[in-house]
VOBA-1610 file (N, C-alpha, C; in pm, whole numbers, padded with zeros to 5 digits, always signed):
BEGIN
Met+12692+24254+06232Met+12697+24135+06139Met+12602+23999+06243Thr+12516+23975+06131Thr+12446+23837+06203Thr+12476+23696+06155Asp+12511+23625+06248Asp+12572+23508+06241Asp+12424+23415+06183Asp+12498+23293+06173Asp+12380+23170+06131Asp+12275+23163+06216Arg+12293+23180+06345Arg+12187+23171+06464Arg+12119+23296+06469Gly+12101+23371+06355Gly+12061+23509+06399Gly+12088+23617+06492Met+12195+23615+06535Met+12228+23678+06664Met+12383+23763+06593Thr+12346+23917+06668Thr+12453+23983+06657Thr+12586+23990+06774Gly+12677+24055+06722Gly+12764+24074+06802Gly+12838+23969+06913Gly+12837+23871+06835Gly+12929+23776+06925Gly+12835+23696+07007Asn+12860+23604+07072Asn+12796+23497+07173Asn+12700+23602+07278Pro+12608+23518+07289Pro+12531+23587+07444Pro+12620+23535+07562Arg+12592+23639+07617Arg+12706+23619+07739Arg+12644+23567+07850Ser+12704+23562+07941Ser+12657+23516+08079Ser+12703+23621+08156Thr+12629+23711+08211Thr+12665+23826+08302Thr+12678+23786+08444Ala+12617+23625+08521Ala+12677+23583+08621Ala+12816+23485+08632Ser+12946+23558+08642Ser+13059+23471+08597Ser+13185+23497+08695Ile+13247+23430+08709Ile+13359+23453+08778Ile+13507+23426+08710Gly+13572+23509+08701Gly+13686+23525+08572Gly+13659+23465+08473Gly+13529+23505+08381Gly+13469+23464+08283Gly+13388+23332+08260His+13404+23295+08396His+13365+23149+08383His+13181+23123+08416Pro+13112+23128+08364Pro+13002+23106+08425Pro+12941+23052+08509Ile+12872+23104+08640Ile+12848+23062+08765Ile+12724+22941+08777His+12622+22966+08659His+12521+22860+08688His+12532+22731+08594Pro+12628+22684+08532Pro+12685+22576+08480Pro+12795+22502+08609Met+12843+22558+08676Met+12927+22529+08777Met+12823+22485+08885Leu+12730+22535+08917Leu+12642+22493+09026Leu+12555+22373+08996Ile+12502+22376+08883Ile+12389+22281+08831Ile+12409+22092+08866Pro+12517+22078+08912Pro+12565+21954+08924Pro+12525+21917+09040Phe+12524+22001+09113Phe+12473+21993+09281Phe+12325+21931+09260Pro+12271+21995+09248Pro+12110+21950+09243Pro+12057+21862+09155Ile+12131+21859+09028Ile+12107+21728+08981Ile+12117+21616+09039Thr+12247+21591+09070Thr+12299+21479+09125Thr+12215+21434+09286Cys+12188+21515+09342Cys+12087+21528+09448Cys+11914+21476+09416Leu+11863+21537+09320Leu+11754+21471+09269Leu+11733+21361+09224Val+11849+21307+09174Val+11877+21190+09069Val+11881+21078+09182Gly+11965+21116+09317Gly+12004+21050+09383Gly+11900+21011+09481Ala+11812+21099+09480Ala+11645+21090+09574Ala+11619+20976+09485Phe+11594+20956+09345Phe+11536+20897+09291Phe+11550+20729+09311Val+11751+20730+09289Val+11781+20620+09318Val+11746+20542+09489Thr+11788+20641+09550Thr+11755+20578+09718Thr+11572+20544+09699Asp+11503+20631+09641Asp+11390+20568+09658Asp+11378+20393+09589Leu+11413+20416+09498Leu+11453+20255+09455Leu+11488+20169+09550Ile+11596+20208+09569Ile+11682+20105+09699Ile+11598+20098+09792Phe+11531+20176+09831Phe+11418+20154+09946Phe+11302+20065+09905Leu+11274+20084+09787Leu+11177+20016+09769Leu+11224+19832+09757Ser+11301+19836+09712Ser+11375+19721+09683Ser+11420+19657+09822Thr+11460+19683+09908Thr+11561+19651+10056Thr+11439+19688+10170Gly+11374+19774+10133Gly+11320+19788+10283Gly+11362+19861+10394Asp+11511+19905+10348Asp+11589+19990+10450Asp+11535+20140+10526Arg+11498+20182+10610Arg+11475+20338+10621Arg+11586+20429+10628Gly+11683+20360+10615Gly+11804+20485+10590Gly+11815+20518+10492Phe+11769+20404+10387Phe+11760+20514+10214Phe+11641+20588+10181Ala+11512+20584+10244Ala+11419+20644+10288Ala+11485+20809+10345Thr+11537+20772+10456Thr+11586+20923+10506Thr+11684+21005+10414Ala+11775+20892+10362Ala+11904+20963+10251Ala+11804+21025+10165Ser+11657+20972+10080Ser+11626+21049+09954Ser+11561+21168+10040Gly+11529+21180+10181Gly+11494+21294+10201Gly+11563+21407+10222Trp+11660+21367+10266Trp+11818+21443+10258Trp+11813+21513+10131Leu+11848+21419+10045Leu+11892+21439+09916Leu+11781+21517+09844Leu+11660+21513+09875Leu+11546+21611+09812Leu+11592+21760+09889Gly+11614+21793+09996Gly+11602+21899+10068Gly+11737+21971+10017Phe+11841+21917+10007Phe+11988+21946+09962Phe+11949+22017+09785Gly+11913+21885+09705Gly+11873+21961+09574Gly+11786+22067+09584Ile+11722+22091+09636Ile+11616+22217+09620Ile+11707+22292+09655Gly+11771+22312+09762Gly+11811+22428+09841Gly+11925+22473+09709Thr+12028+22389+09668Thr+12149+22399+09558Thr+12039+22383+09429Ala+11950+22395+09398Ala+11871+22457+09282Ala+11817+22572+09261Ala+11820+22593+09411Ala+11759+22769+09420Ala+11884+22852+09385Leu+11986+22825+09436Leu+12134+22874+09439Leu+12136+22881+09283Ala+12142+22754+09206Ala+12174+22753+09091Ala+12070+22878+08985Ala+11960+22857+09031Ala+11851+22924+08974Ala+11866+23098+08982Ile+11958+23148+09074Ile+11947+23276+09098Ile+12048+23317+08994Phe+12141+23271+08960Phe+12231+23274+08862Phe+12213+23223+08709Gly+12104+23159+08711Gly+12075+23116+08576Gly+11965+23235+08549Leu+11884+23281+08627Leu+11797+23405+08618Leu+11867+23531+08583Ile+12002+23550+08669Ile+12085+23684+08615Ile+12144+23658+08463Asp+12190+23572+08427Asp+12207+23541+08293Asp+12094+23554+08190Phe+11997+23480+08216Phe+11857+23496+08135Phe+11846+23658+08104Met+11820+23706+08245Met+11801+23869+08244Met+11929+23970+08184Gly+12018+23894+08201Gly+12127+24013+08150Gly+12173+24028+08034Asp+12111+23912+07936Asp+12131+23961+07782Asp+11978+23931+07701Asp+11952+24019+07667Asp+11837+23994+07573Asp+11779+23879+07463Arg+11944+23888+07383Arg+11945+23782+07315Arg+11909+23608+07348Ile+11934+23641+07478Ile+11919+23500+07571Ile+11744+23482+07587Arg+11699+23602+07594Arg+11567+23595+07663Arg+11470+23586+07520Arg+11552+23587+07410Arg+11445+23578+07293Arg+11463+23425+07260Leu+11543+23366+07294Leu+11561+23200+07261Leu+11449+23114+07347Ser+11375+23054+07258Ser+11241+22960+07317Ser+11354+22880+07401His+11450+22810+07371His+11528+22712+07436His+11566+22764+07583Ala+11591+22871+07612Ala+11598+22948+07759Ala+11501+22948+07800Leu+11346+22959+07781Leu+11262+23009+07846Leu+11234+22855+07884Gln+11222+22767+07798Gln+11198+22592+07782Gln+11289+22567+07924His+11402+22569+07903His+11513+22550+08020His+11457+22571+08155Met+11406+22717+08150Met+11403+22807+08282Met+11262+22743+08339Met+11185+22710+08243Met+11028+22637+08311Met+11037+22501+08318Ala+11126+22437+08275Ala+11148+22314+08326Ala+11199+22295+08447Asn+11324+22375+08475Asn+11372+22350+08605Asn+11276+22434+08714Val+11206+22517+08655Val+11090+22555+08787Val+11021+22452+08830Ala+10962+22369+08723Ala+10862+22244+08702Ala+10925+22132+08796Ala+11063+22104+08759Ala+11151+21997+08837Ala+11156+22017+08981Val+11176+22135+09030Val+11201+22222+09197Val+11038+22206+09227Val+10963+22250+09167Val+10812+22249+09237Val+10787+22105+09267Val+10787+22021+09208Val+10765+21859+09202Val+10854+21789+09319Ala+11002+21845+09345Ala+11056+21817+09406Ala+11007+21873+09560Ile+10982+21980+09546Ile+10936+22041+09676Ile+10827+21972+09740Ile+10707+21939+09649Ile+10581+21863+09671Ile+10652+21723+09745Asn+10725+21659+09657Asn+10790+21537+09694Asn+10836+21554+09846Phe+10941+21649+09890Phe+10986+21671+10030Phe+10873+21671+10131Val+10779+21782+10094Val+10673+21822+10189Val+10623+21682+10240Ile+10562+21597+10146Ile+10506+21504+10162Ile+10589+21369+10277Arg+10685+21396+10273Arg+10781+21297+10345Arg+10838+21336+10475Leu+10800+21440+10528Leu+10825+21562+10619Leu+10750+21447+10798Asp+10677+21413+10770Asp+10648+21337+10891Asp+10704+21178+10870Asp+10677+21124+10771Asp+10746+20986+10773Asp+10834+20955+10630Pro+10971+20951+10610Pro+11043+20962+10529Pro+10980+20868+10414Ala+10974+20759+10476Ala+10928+20628+10369Ala+10768+20596+10393Gly+10682+20702+10435Gly+10534+20653+10409Gly+10472+20686+10307Gln+10538+20760+10172Gln+10465+20778+10083Gln+10567+20748+09997Ile+10667+20655+09973Ile+10802+20621+09887Ile+10728+20580+09781Asp+10631+20449+09856Asp+10583+20339+09733Asp+10458+20402+09669Ser+10420+20500+09714Ser+10302+20509+09654Ser+10302+20673+09568Leu+10320+20758+09598Leu+10348+20904+09525Leu+10505+20963+09505Gly+10555+20916+09629Gly+10699+20965+09665Gly+10792+20927+09501Ile+10790+20771+09485Ile+10852+20739+09350Ile+10801+20772+09259Phe+10684+20833+09219Phe+10641+20902+09110Phe+10705+21007+09081Leu+10677+21100+09184Leu+10693+21215+09182Leu+10820+21232+09176Ser+10959+21142+09216Ser+11106+21159+09178Ser+11156+21103+09056Gly+11067+21005+08995Gly+11061+20980+08855Gly+11043+21079+08759Ala+10937+21156+08810Ala+10915+21259+08719Ala+10999+21376+08731Thr+11048+21386+08822Thr+11165+21544+08827Thr+11278+21479+08746Val+11323+21365+08747Val+11418+21303+08693Val+11384+21331+08555Leu+11256+21294+08478Leu+11248+21330+08349Leu+11227+21460+08300Ile+11203+21526+08420Ile+11153+21697+08376Ile+11308+21755+08333Leu+11393+21707+08444Leu+11548+21760+08453Leu+11637+21683+08330Leu+11590+21566+08263Leu+11638+21514+08129Leu+11567+21631+08039Phe+11448+21676+08019Phe+11410+21753+07915Phe+11539+21925+07935Ser+11516+21943+08100Ser+11631+22056+08080Ser+11728+22064+08079Gly+11778+21947+08097Gly+11905+21931+08054Gly+11960+21951+07870Trp+11868+21893+07814Trp+11854+21898+07650Trp+11881+22029+07630Arg+11789+22091+07699Arg+11727+22241+07640Arg+11850+22310+07687Gly+11926+22284+07827Gly+12068+22384+07834Gly+12172+22327+07769Ala+12184+22242+07711Ala+12272+22174+07653Ala+12288+22237+07481Asp+12130+22295+07459Asp+12122+22343+07330Asp+12178+22485+07343Leu+12151+22572+07442Leu+12175+22673+07474Leu+12348+22694+07452Val+12415+22607+07502Val+12579+22591+07528Val+12595+22601+07378Tyr+12577+22462+07306Tyr+12631+22426+07188Tyr+12568+22462+07101His+12454+22470+07071His+12385+22530+06942His+12400+22684+06936His+12338+22734+07060His+12333+22899+07047His+12443+22961+07126Lys+12566+22905+07157Lys+12665+22973+07235Lys+12639+23018+07343Val+12570+23039+07436Val+12523+23133+07568Val+12667+23064+07609Gly+12702+23173+07701Gly+12805+23219+07796Gly+12940+23142+07728Val+12950+23107+07586Val+13066+23095+07513Val+13152+23174+07481His+13290+23200+07522His+13338+23304+07470His+13363+23295+07327Asp+13366+23429+07295Asp+13439+23429+07164Asp+13574+23427+07097His+13623+23363+07001His+13767+23399+06989His+13764+23466+06850Pro+13883+23532+06875Pro+13896+23662+06790Pro+13890+23617+06658Ser+13939+23471+06601Ser+13970+23438+06470Ser+13839+23381+06398Gly+13728+23366+06526Gly+13594+23326+06471Gly+13604+23166+06477Glu+13693+23095+06512Glu+13715+22977+06581Glu+13710+22937+06684Pro+13661+22820+06737Pro+13666+22766+06891Pro+13775+22779+06976His+13722+22820+07055His+13858+22829+07178His+13943+22719+07208Thr+14039+22676+07170Thr+14106+22545+07219Thr+14230+22647+07314Arg+14264+22523+07402Arg+14396+22551+07474Arg+14508+22453+07448Pro+14614+22486+07454Pro+14725+22419+07405Pro+14762+22282+07484
//
């Protein structure tokens, strides 16, 4: 049986899950918060000159990159675990945007290693802003995967969405 999305056999499943709950969406708030937070602390540093905010940006970038790598592992497991997910252009766009965001964040992190505040007013703020814009696109595509393509959404026996009492 084929549904309106051209898929057969129910919703594409998340192969990396705990108790039926996909792991990837549980982890993504951490890198998103950190990488957006780095942009915010960059802006605060630029307006106040307080080097503590430059240091905070560096830590946020480092933690954001590390947690993004962890989330990527589980996202890749999901991507490779169901061929229906691999056939979705939104899944590939989501993955490539995430890779781009992490690469930009790594460059941003590396240029700050010697002096956390030294590059913020030039390249640093640009890279932080670009990371946030890439994450917005990635989040849009990730939401499409869940809300439009039903990736990782449990099938309900009646065909109706699962609701709790």
